[in-house]
C-alpha positions as CSV (number, residue, x, y, z in Angstrom):
1,X,69.1,49.9,84.6
2,X,68.2,53.3,86.1
3,X,67.8,51.8,89.6
4,X,71.1,49.9,89.3
5,X,72.9,53.0,88.2
6,X,71.5,55.0,91.1
7,X,72.7,52.2,93.5
8,X,76.1,51.9,92.0
9,X,76.7,55.6,92.1
10,X,76.8,55.3,95.9
11,X,79.1,52.3,96.0
12,X,82.7,52.2,97.1
13,X,83.2,48.9,95.3
14,X,81.3,46.9,92.7
15,X,81.6,43.1,92.2
16,X,80.1,41.5,89.2
17,X,79.8,37.9,88.1
18,X,78.3,36.5,84.9
19,X,78.8,36.3,81.2
20,X,81.2,38.6,79.4
21,X,78.2,40.7,78.2
22,X,76.7,40.9,81.7
23,X,80.0,41.9,83.3
24,X,80.6,44.5,80.6
25,X,77.1,45.9,81.2
26,X,77.6,46.4,84.9
27,X,81.1,47.9,84.4
28,X,79.6,50.5,82.1
29,X,77.4,51.7,85.0
30,X,80.2,51.6,87.6
31,X,81.5,55.1,88.6
32,X,85.3,55.7,88.2
33,X,85.8,56.2,92.0
34,X,84.5,52.7,92.8
35,X,86.8,49.7,93.0
36,X,85.9,47.2,90.2
37,X,85.9,43.6,91.2
38,X,85.2,41.2,88.3
39,X,84.4,37.5,88.5
40,X,83.9,36.8,84.8
41,X,83.2,33.5,82.9
42,X,85.7,30.7,83.1
43,X,86.3,27.6,81.1
44,X,87.7,24.3,82.3
45,X,88.9,21.3,80.3
46,X,90.6,17.9,80.4
47,X,93.8,16.8,78.9
48,X,93.7,13.0,78.3
49,X,95.9,10.3,76.8
50,X,94.3,8.5,73.9
51,X,94.9,5.0,75.3
52,X,93.2,5.4,78.7
53,X,91.8,2.4,80.5
54,X,88.1,2.0,81.2
55,X,88.2,3.4,84.7
56,X,89.8,6.6,83.6
57,X,87.3,7.0,80.8
58,X,84.5,6.6,83.4
59,X,86.1,9.4,85.5
60,X,86.0,11.7,82.6
61,X,82.3,10.8,82.0
62,X,81.6,11.5,85.7
63,X,83.0,14.9,85.4
64,X,80.8,15.7,82.4
65,X,77.7,14.4,84.1
66,X,78.3,15.9,87.6
67,X,76.0,18.9,88.2
68,X,75.1,19.2,84.5
69,X,78.5,21.1,84.1
70,X,77.2,24.1,86.0
71,X,80.4,24.5,88.0
72,X,83.2,26.7,86.7
73,X,85.5,23.7,87.2
74,X,83.4,21.4,85.1
75,X,85.0,20.4,81.8
76,X,83.6,21.9,78.6
77,X,86.3,20.4,76.4
78,X,88.1,17.0,76.5
79,X,91.4,17.1,74.6
80,X,92.9,14.0,73.2
81,X,96.7,14.4,73.5
82,X,98.5,13.6,70.3
83,X,102.1,13.3,69.3
84,X,101.8,15.6,66.3
85,X,100.0,19.0,65.7
86,X,96.6,18.2,64.2
87,X,96.7,21.4,62.2
88,X,100.0,20.4,60.5
89,X,98.4,17.5,58.6
90,X,96.7,19.6,55.9
91,X,96.5,16.7,53.5
92,X,94.3,14.6,55.8
93,X,90.5,15.0,55.4
94,X,88.2,14.1,58.3
95,X,88.9,13.0,61.8
96,X,92.0,11.1,62.6
97,X,91.7,7.5,63.7
98,X,93.2,8.3,67.1
99,X,90.6,11.0,67.8
100,X,87.8,8.9,66.4
101,X,88.8,5.9,68.6
102,X,89.1,8.1,71.7
103,X,85.7,9.6,71.1
104,X,84.1,6.2,70.7
105,X,85.6,5.0,74.0
106,X,84.3,8.2,75.7
107,X,80.8,7.6,74.2
108,X,80.8,4.1,75.7
109,X,81.8,5.6,79.1
110,X,78.9,8.1,78.8
111,X,76.5,5.2,78.1
112,X,77.6,3.6,81.3
113,X,77.8,6.6,83.6
114,X,75.1,9.0,82.4
115,X,72.0,6.8,83.1
116,X,73.4,6.1,86.6
117,X,73.9,9.9,87.4
118,X,70.6,11.7,88.2
119,X,70.1,15.0,86.4
120,X,70.1,17.9,89.0
121,X,68.9,20.6,86.6
122,X,67.0,20.8,83.3
123,X,68.0,23.3,80.6
124,X,65.7,26.3,80.0
125,X,64.2,26.9,76.7
126,X,67.0,29.3,75.5
127,X,69.5,26.7,76.7
128,X,67.8,23.9,74.8
129,X,67.8,26.1,71.8
130,X,71.5,26.7,72.1
131,X,72.2,23.0,72.4
132,X,70.1,22.3,69.3
133,X,71.8,25.1,67.3
134,X,75.3,23.8,68.2
135,X,74.4,20.2,67.5
136,X,72.9,21.1,64.1
137,X,76.1,23.1,63.1
138,X,78.2,20.1,64.1
139,X,76.1,17.8,61.9
140,X,76.4,20.2,59.0
141,X,80.2,20.5,59.3
142,X,80.5,16.7,59.4
143,X,79.9,16.8,55.7
144,X,83.1,18.8,55.4
145,X,85.1,16.3,57.5
146,X,85.6,18.7,60.4
147,X,83.2,17.2,63.0
148,X,81.2,14.3,64.1
149,X,78.3,14.0,66.6
150,X,78.0,11.2,69.1
151,X,74.8,11.4,71.0
152,X,72.7,9.2,73.4
153,X,69.6,7.6,71.9
154,X,67.5,9.7,74.3
155,X,69.7,12.8,73.7
156,X,70.6,13.0,77.3
157,X,74.3,13.6,76.4
158,X,76.3,14.5,73.3
159,X,80.0,14.6,72.3
160,X,80.9,17.2,69.8
161,X,83.9,15.8,68.1
162,X,85.9,18.4,66.2
163,X,89.4,18.1,64.5
164,X,90.1,21.8,65.2
165,X,91.9,22.3,68.5
166,X,90.8,25.8,69.4
167,X,89.2,26.3,72.8
168,X,85.5,26.7,72.6
169,X,82.8,26.8,75.3
170,X,80.1,24.1,75.2
171,X,76.4,24.6,75.8
172,X,76.7,22.4,78.9
173,X,74.1,19.9,80.2
174,X,76.3,16.9,79.4
175,X,77.5,18.4,76.2
176,X,81.3,18.4,75.7
177,X,83.7,19.2,72.8
178,X,86.2,16.4,72.0
179,X,89.2,17.8,70.3
180,X,92.8,16.8,69.5
181,X,95.9,18.8,70.7
182,X,99.6,18.2,70.8
183,X,102.0,19.4,73.5
184,X,103.8,21.6,71.0
185,X,100.4,23.3,70.1
186,X,99.2,24.0,73.7
187,X,100.6,27.5,73.9
188,X,99.1,28.5,70.6
189,X,95.7,27.0,71.5
190,X,95.5,28.3,75.1
191,X,97.0,31.7,74.6
192,X,93.8,33.5,73.1
193,X,91.7,32.3,76.1
194,X,94.4,32.7,78.8
195,X,92.2,35.1,80.9
196,X,89.3,32.6,80.9
197,X,91.1,29.4,81.9
198,X,90.4,27.9,85.3
199,X,90.6,24.1,86.0
200,X,92.6,21.6,83.9
201,X,91.9,18.0,84.6
202,X,94.6,15.4,83.8
203,X,93.8,11.9,82.7
204,X,97.0,10.1,82.1
205,X,97.6,6.5,81.1
206,X,100.7,6.1,83.2
207,X,101.3,7.0,86.8
208,X,104.5,8.8,86.1
209,X,104.9,11.6,88.6
210,X,107.4,13.4,86.4
211,X,105.0,13.6,83.5
212,X,102.2,14.8,85.8
213,X,104.4,17.6,87.1
214,X,105.6,18.5,83.6
215,X,102.0,18.8,82.3
216,X,100.8,20.7,85.4
217,X,103.6,23.2,85.2
218,X,102.9,23.7,81.5
219,X,99.2,24.5,81.8
220,X,99.7,26.7,84.9
221,X,102.2,28.7,82.9
222,X,99.6,29.1,80.2
223,X,97.0,30.6,82.5
224,X,95.2,27.7,84.3
225,X,94.6,28.4,88.0
226,X,93.9,24.8,89.1
227,X,95.2,21.4,88.1
228,X,93.3,18.3,89.3
229,X,93.1,14.6,88.3
230,X,90.1,13.8,86.2
231,X,87.4,12.7,88.6
232,X,88.3,15.4,91.2
233,X,88.0,18.6,89.2
234,X,85.2,20.1,91.3
235,X,86.9,19.1,94.6
236,X,88.4,21.9,96.7
237,X,90.0,22.5,100.1
238,X,89.1,25.0,102.9
239,X,90.6,28.4,102.0
240,X,91.5,27.6,98.4
241,X,91.8,30.7,96.2
242,X,89.0,31.2,93.7
243,X,90.2,31.7,90.1
244,X,93.7,31.9,91.5
245,X,93.0,34.8,93.9
246,X,92.1,35.2,97.5
247,X,88.7,36.9,97.2
248,X,88.7,38.9,100.5
249,X,91.9,40.7,99.4
250,X,89.9,42.2,96.6
251,X,87.3,43.6,98.9
């Protein structure tokens, strides 16, 4: 810390990337005269229709397996789009049949895709501990009707099914939250994490251009910086702005 502080005291600009805690730590050491350039944590997700065909489900599974979700544009949540707000049905206990059926289809896709996708990185011991902790909490909350765990026999992937729509980061390594959300609830759900949103993947049952544009405009207005079809979330083009900004302008 002393060495870093001595170095930063002579800097005209300081750029930091990492977790919220890491970025806050570096910022506390940055002198007031230096330009502060932050590349903080980001979260990406998929919005999917519940009645997707098999090939679309496979594309979602590919996104979850690709690179062990280490890219900022990798999905950490897969949202099942519903016609009504899940939180409005206070009388219902447990997962809705729509969400349960969607999660089951995604689990089948993971069974097909995950074994055929070579793992590129193994989790460290702290990362394995986080996966176990989150998994155990999901199993405990299943008794209350909030969650359900769908997991590979060899524990190479897991779906954390949760009836509560709030955005939540996953522990990665082929671990993804599966949650319900309605169009009317998108603003309420996305607003608290507006500054952390990056890529939104769309998996739609129909090929309606109008619906694609409507959803894309909606999520961009709510803070997302990129919209891609599911299966192409990590793809980019030469000169594309990172997190919605042209990086060189900040330097």
